[in-house]
C-alpha positions as a printed NumPy array, in Angstrom:
array([[  2.118,  -5.802,   5.712],
       [  5.185,  -5.189,   4.002],
       [  9.018,  -6.406,   4.274],
       [ 12.017,  -7.624,   2.991],
       [ 15.001,  -9.991,   3.367],
       [ 18.502,  -9.911,   3.24 ],
       [ 20.297, -13.238,   2.462],
       [ 22.455, -14.541,  -0.168],
       [ 23.824, -18.09 ,  -0.841],
       [ 27.259, -19.212,  -2.29 ],
       [ 28.059, -21.763,  -4.61 ],
       [ 29.241, -23.88 ,  -2.096],
       [ 26.017, -24.237,  -0.376],
       [ 26.455, -22.027,   2.29 ],
       [ 23.346, -19.129,   3.131],
       [ 24.11 , -15.843,   4.55 ],
       [ 21.111, -13.896,   6.153],
       [ 20.405, -10.553,   8.477],
       [ 17.957, -11.28 ,  11.33 ],
       [ 16.742,  -8.552,  13.384],
       [ 14.791,  -9.189,  16.663],
       [ 12.139,  -6.664,  16.112],
       [  8.558,  -6.505,  16.87 ],
       [  7.246,  -5.903,  13.384],
       [  3.603,  -6.012,  14.344],
       [  3.21 ,  -1.63 ,  14.71 ],
       [  5.02 ,   1.579,  13.211],
       [  5.404,   4.736,  14.201],
       [  6.707,   7.872,  12.306],
       [  9.367,   9.826,  13.849],
       [ 11.376,  13.262,  13.205],
       [ 14.832,  12.36 ,  12.322],
       [ 17.358,  14.491,  11.892],
       [ 20.648,  14.763,   9.475],
       [ 22.313,  14.508,  13.185],
       [ 20.716,  10.854,  13.587],
       [ 18.558,  11.307,  16.217],
       [ 15.066,  10.421,  16.256],
       [ 12.319,  11.893,  17.518],
       [  8.543,  11.451,  18.411],
       [  5.878,  12.469,  15.622],
       [  3.045,  10.206,  15.264],
       [  3.173,   7.879,  17.792],
       [  0.74 ,   6.116,  18.401],
       [  1.244,   2.581,  16.811],
       [ -0.263,   1.495,  13.694],
       [  0.396,   0.043,  10.367],
       [  1.247,   3.147,   8.754],
       [  2.402,   3.809,   5.234],
       [  3.715,   6.426,   2.633],
       [  3.575,   9.178,   5.249],
       [  3.528,  12.515,   2.915],
       [  3.514,  16.548,   4.336],
       [  1.111,  18.783,   3.28 ],
       [  2.873,  21.916,   1.14 ],
       [  2.474,  24.08 ,   4.472],
       [  4.224,  21.25 ,   6.763],
       [  1.139,  21.272,   9.606],
       [ -0.168,  17.858,   8.557],
       [  0.931,  14.1  ,   7.568],
       [ -0.986,  12.575,   4.923],
       [ -0.665,   8.019,   6.001],
       [ -1.844,   5.412,   4.44 ],
       [ -3.495,   3.405,   7.446],
       [ -3.016,  -0.54 ,   6.858],
       [ -3.861,  -1.447,  10.412],
       [ -7.416,  -0.779,  10.102],
       [ -7.938,  -1.066,   6.111],
       [ -9.456,   2.294,   6.193],
       [ -7.076,   4.211,   3.613],
       [ -6.206,   7.829,   4.05 ],
       [ -5.337,   9.525,   7.032],
       [ -4.357,  13.017,   8.303],
       [ -2.256,  13.483,  11.607],
       [ -2.332,  17.248,  12.196],
       [  1.121,  18.146,  13.565],
       [  0.392,  20.894,  15.826],
       [ -2.825,  19.679,  17.532],
       [ -1.448,  16.078,  17.348],
       [ -5.106,  14.569,  16.08 ],
       [ -5.088,  12.114,  13.689],
       [ -8.438,  11.809,  11.486],
       [ -9.607,   9.468,   8.682],
       [ -9.748,  10.922,   5.3  ],
       [-11.236,   8.195,   3.203],
       [-12.23 ,   4.639,   3.871],
       [-10.984,   2.56 ,   0.791],
       [ -9.816,  -0.56 ,   1.784],
       [ -6.827,  -0.419,  -0.244],
       [ -6.087,   3.584,  -0.491],
       [ -2.273,   4.044,  -0.71 ],
       [  0.299,   6.608,  -1.552],
       [ -1.056,  10.244,  -0.873],
       [ -0.395,  12.803,  -2.709],
       [ -1.241,  16.541,  -1.762],
       [ -1.5  ,  19.14 ,  -4.846],
       [  0.995,  21.852,  -4.801],
       [ -1.783,  24.321,  -2.958],
       [ -2.771,  21.993,  -0.456],
       [ -6.361,  21.464,  -1.207],
       [ -6.993,  17.996,  -2.295],
       [ -5.049,  14.721,  -1.605],
       [ -4.54 ,  12.09 ,  -4.648],
       [ -4.073,   8.297,  -4.134],
       [ -3.948,   4.619,  -5.244],
       [ -7.14 ,   3.32 ,  -4.59 ],
       [ -8.836,  -0.053,  -5.681],
       [ -8.495,  -0.136,  -9.431],
       [ -7.556,   3.618, -10.189],
       [ -6.69 ,   6.703,  -8.583],
       [ -8.753,   8.753,  -6.353],
       [ -8.948,  12.331,  -4.649],
       [-10.606,  14.495,  -1.979],
       [-10.071,  17.281,  -0.474],
       [ -7.926,  17.764,   2.099],
       [-10.094,  19.281,   4.424],
       [-12.584,  16.399,   4.301],
       [-15.501,  18.415,   3.298],
       [-16.192,  16.401,   0.097],
       [-16.325,  12.885,  -0.672],
       [-13.707,  10.482,  -2.401],
       [-13.978,  10.477,  -6.412],
       [-12.29 ,   8.693,  -8.501],
       [ -9.903,  10.501, -10.708],
       [ -8.46 ,   7.904, -13.113],
       [ -9.421,   3.949, -13.564],
       [ -7.478,   1.449, -14.895],
       [ -7.306,  -2.014, -15.158],
       [ -3.536,  -1.757, -13.562],
       [ -2.433,  -0.706, -10.189],
       [ -1.363,   3.222, -10.595],
       [  0.927,   4.277,  -7.23 ],
       [  0.929,   7.762,  -7.687],
       [  3.938,   9.643,  -6.785],
       [  4.595,  13.471,  -7.454],
       [  2.413,  16.517,  -8.118],
       [  4.491,  19.179, -10.718],
       [  5.074,  22.519,  -8.699],
       [  1.915,  24.045, -10.919],
       [ -0.379,  21.279,  -9.916],
       [ -0.605,  20.036, -13.459],
       [  1.077,  17.276, -13.758],
       [  0.901,  13.98 , -11.764],
       [  3.475,  11.602, -11.867],
       [  2.749,   7.937, -11.352],
       [  3.862,   4.473, -11.722],
       [  2.075,   1.457, -13.154],
       [  2.329,  -2.   , -12.814],
       [  3.763,  -3.002, -16.624],
       [  4.717,  -6.471, -18.615],
       [  8.266,  -6.107, -17.046],
       [  7.8  ,  -4.058, -13.813],
       [  6.447,  -1.022, -12.867],
       [  6.707,   2.106, -15.753],
       [  6.691,   5.837, -15.01 ],
       [  4.024,   7.728, -16.574],
       [  2.511,  11.233, -16.304],
       [ -0.87 ,  12.668, -16.363],
       [ -2.597,  15.6  , -16.587],
       [ -4.395,  17.344, -13.844],
       [ -6.916,  20.373, -14.451],
       [ -9.399,  21.737, -11.877],
       [-13.023,  22.529, -12.966],
       [-14.84 ,  24.286,  -9.407],
       [-14.079,  21.956,  -7.124],
       [-13.092,  19.262,  -9.217],
       [-10.511,  17.695, -10.483],
       [-10.169,  16.145, -13.891],
       [ -7.231,  14.497, -15.637],
       [ -6.304,  14.347, -19.548],
       [ -4.945,  11.497, -21.359],
       [ -1.667,   9.413, -19.492],
       [  1.019,   9.761, -21.474],
       [  4.643,   7.095, -20.777],
       [  7.488,   8.78 , -19.689],
       [  9.519,   6.608, -20.942],
       [  9.366,   4.477, -23.907],
       [ 10.627,   1.25 , -22.164],
       [ 10.104,  -0.264, -18.471],
       [ 13.041,  -0.998, -15.75 ],
       [ 10.75 ,  -1.295, -13.065],
       [ 10.432,   2.122, -12.044],
       [  9.264,   2.932,  -8.59 ],
       [  8.621,   6.38 ,  -7.572],
       [  9.712,   9.869,  -8.751],
       [  9.816,  13.544,  -7.863],
       [  9.747,  16.978,  -9.309],
       [ 12.29 ,  19.843,  -8.93 ],
       [ 11.305,  22.934,  -7.211],
       [ 11.239,  24.33 , -10.464],
       [  9.59 ,  21.942, -12.754],
       [ 12.309,  21.537, -15.322],
       [ 13.59 ,  17.735, -14.075],
       [ 12.472,  15.11 , -12.708],
       [ 14.137,  12.303, -10.691],
       [ 13.   ,   8.684, -10.714],
       [ 14.413,   5.083,  -9.417],
       [ 15.352,   2.078, -12.354],
       [ 17.16 ,  -1.146, -12.616],
       [ 17.886,  -0.242, -15.864],
       [ 21.122,  -0.853, -14.984],
       [ 20.748,  -3.912, -13.129],
       [ 20.553,  -2.922,  -9.921],
       [ 18.   ,   0.15 ,  -8.614],
       [ 19.541,   3.832,  -8.827],
       [ 18.583,   7.116,  -8.876],
       [ 18.044,   8.671, -12.572],
       [ 17.112,  12.284, -13.588],
       [ 15.706,  13.992, -16.868],
       [ 14.549,  16.542, -17.691],
       [ 10.666,  17.315, -17.864],
       [  9.217,  17.028, -20.348],
       [ 11.281,  14.427, -21.508],
       [ 14.382,  15.544, -23.823],
       [ 15.945,  11.889, -24.288],
       [ 18.995,  12.525, -22.021],
       [ 19.047,  11.003, -18.19 ],
       [ 22.057,  11.658, -15.604],
       [ 22.743,   8.699, -13.024],
       [ 22.887,  10.173,  -9.538],
       [ 23.103,   7.284,  -7.437],
       [ 26.148,   5.316,  -7.684],
       [ 25.497,   2.557,  -4.773],
       [ 21.799,   2.022,  -5.235],
       [ 18.846,   4.218,  -4.889],
       [ 15.412,   4.515,  -4.486],
       [ 12.463,   6.947,  -3.577],
       [ 14.481,   9.8  ,  -4.429],
       [ 12.737,  13.109,  -3.097],
       [ 13.658,  16.551,  -4.453],
       [ 14.787,  19.143,  -2.082],
       [ 12.728,  22.576,  -2.085],
       [ 15.954,  24.673,  -2.152],
       [ 16.57 ,  23.828,  -5.257],
       [ 20.303,  22.787,  -4.356],
       [ 20.046,  19.353,  -3.108],
       [ 18.347,  15.57 ,  -4.087],
       [ 17.407,  12.878,  -1.081],
       [ 17.29 ,   9.358,  -1.931],
       [ 17.462,   5.732,  -0.026],
       [ 20.507,   3.651,  -0.469],
       [ 18.899,   0.293,  -0.168],
       [ 22.745,  -1.42 ,   0.111],
       [ 23.204,   0.566,   3.379],
       [ 19.918,   1.504,   4.825],
       [ 20.757,   5.314,   5.033],
       [ 19.354,   8.387,   3.709],
       [ 21.543,   9.57 ,   1.142],
       [ 21.628,  13.515,  -0.476],
       [ 23.459,  14.713,  -3.253],
       [ 23.979,  18.672,  -3.958],
       [ 23.325,  19.445,  -7.924],
       [ 23.6  ,  22.806, -10.369],
       [ 21.838,  23.147, -13.416],
       [ 24.376,  24.226, -16.62 ],
       [ 22.643,  24.76 , -19.701],
       [ 20.147,  21.774, -20.261],
       [ 22.941,  19.611, -18.473],
       [ 21.792,  18.624, -14.575],
       [ 25.092,  18.156, -12.799],
       [ 25.056,  16.094,  -9.853],
       [ 27.833,  16.034,  -6.949],
       [ 29.104,  12.835,  -5.708],
       [ 26.328,  11.461,  -3.086],
       [ 26.768,  11.892,   0.884],
       [ 25.087,  10.187,   3.818],
       [ 22.955,  12.823,   5.216],
       [ 22.066,  10.7  ,   8.492],
       [ 24.619,   7.226,  10.037],
       [ 20.83 ,   6.476,  11.38 ],
       [ 20.077,   3.328,   9.406],
       [ 16.531,   3.253,   8.543],
       [ 15.893,  -0.555,   6.788],
       [ 12.98 ,  -0.914,   9.214],
       [ 10.625,  -0.338,   6.793],
       [ 11.905,   1.231,   4.134],
       [ 12.687,  -1.636,   1.863],
       [  9.557,  -3.876,   1.687],
       [  7.143,  -1.401,   0.985],
       [  5.16 ,   0.143,  -2.261],
       [  5.893,   3.959,  -1.839],
       [  8.439,   5.594,  -0.008],
       [  8.498,   5.159,   3.536],
       [  9.502,   8.601,   4.604],
       [  8.677,  12.395,   3.286],
       [ 11.446,  15.471,   3.436],
       [  9.727,  18.307,   5.212],
       [  9.196,  21.646,   3.655],
       [ 12.444,  23.318,   5.132],
       [ 14.566,  20.639,   3.949],
       [ 15.823,  20.343,   7.439],
       [ 14.658,  16.981,   9.021],
       [ 12.638,  14.016,   7.634],
       [  9.612,  12.119,   8.574],
       [ 10.204,   8.294,   8.575],
       [  8.404,   5.451,   9.514],
       [ 10.076,   3.171,  12.058],
       [  8.707,  -0.009,  13.491],
       [  7.514,   0.506,  17.372],
       [  8.579,  -2.607,  18.904],
       [ 12.286,  -1.528,  18.383],
       [ 14.769,   0.835,  17.184],
       [ 17.887,   0.729,  14.461],
       [ 20.371,   1.449,  17.197],
       [ 17.938,  -0.89 ,  19.883],
       [ 19.102,  -4.137,  17.364],
       [ 21.516,  -3.6  ,  14.567],
       [ 20.295,  -7.256,  14.255],
       [ 23.675,  -9.696,  13.191],
       [ 24.923, -12.398,  10.078],
       [ 23.887, -15.668,  10.291],
       [ 25.989, -18.391,   8.492],
       [ 24.509, -22.194,   7.804],
       [ 26.896, -24.173,   5.987],
       [ 25.644, -26.822,   3.965],
       [ 22.357, -25.348,   3.815],
       [ 21.753, -27.64 ,   0.697],
       [ 22.041, -30.465,   1.812],
       [ 20.198, -29.925,   5.028],
       [ 16.968, -28.839,   3.024],
       [ 17.539, -32.055,   0.841],
       [ 17.596, -34.113,   3.953],
       [ 14.458, -32.819,   5.051],
       [ 12.744, -32.439,   1.965],
       [ 14.123, -35.078,  -0.579],
       [ 13.317, -34.207,  -4.361],
       [ 11.007, -36.966,  -5.76 ],
       [ 11.43 , -37.697,  -9.619],
       [  9.055, -40.034, -11.745]])
């Protein structure tokens, strides 16, 4: 399962938290437009996580935690959902740019399988640490992934080559020399830039670096940001704002070796807090045309049906001590 809590304590002992009365036992994948309207996409309820569009936009790969059966493929045109792999913990599916393969996190490493189901899954890269694939470079030669490290998650890159019908990898390289909780990455359409989220400033923000890294970086978000996704039009960078529970977008341009991002704006006023905040990896993906996104929302309700409410509990610490007194030696 996945989830999160939003709460805060005051110095005087008051607890404040936000409550939502929504059934969180099942998830559906919905279309969302910039106007905030939601339309059914994969409306069969399940514990679906990490939706990821195929390069042509005709299929959606999802991890199905409901059956503990790994990665599934949803054919959007035919409205069929089929299992691709059988690993109990398969998550974070990522398509190769040619749409032929899907790589994903599975147990003690990264595995891959043919997207058409024509081959058994094989191990691509083994590790003692959990490795979560995030994005391929446009030429398919580099896979960005994040790995659990001593201080959170580190962002790495992995060279990938095709040998016949197989994928082979080289030696992984740390994208940065320090780790500050990296979660997710995205390559620009021309392959020159990598966007990622990091809490190096004390809160999670979205940054962009040149690829290969040349040392400089540019902060794109200002109010918090995670799970960035570059649009294919080479002009926009999308990300999730965990403070206001909204999808944001920032227009950008390139001047020489500098990445120039404009002030982020709200892409849709629709709240997408339901499954975005707690899972590992993105709970949304941008369609190849850049006009809509696929977002995981709880099947038991929508943000507009239940926006939630804020609850204040005064003297919370005193009440807690009354029920569970501290005991000393």
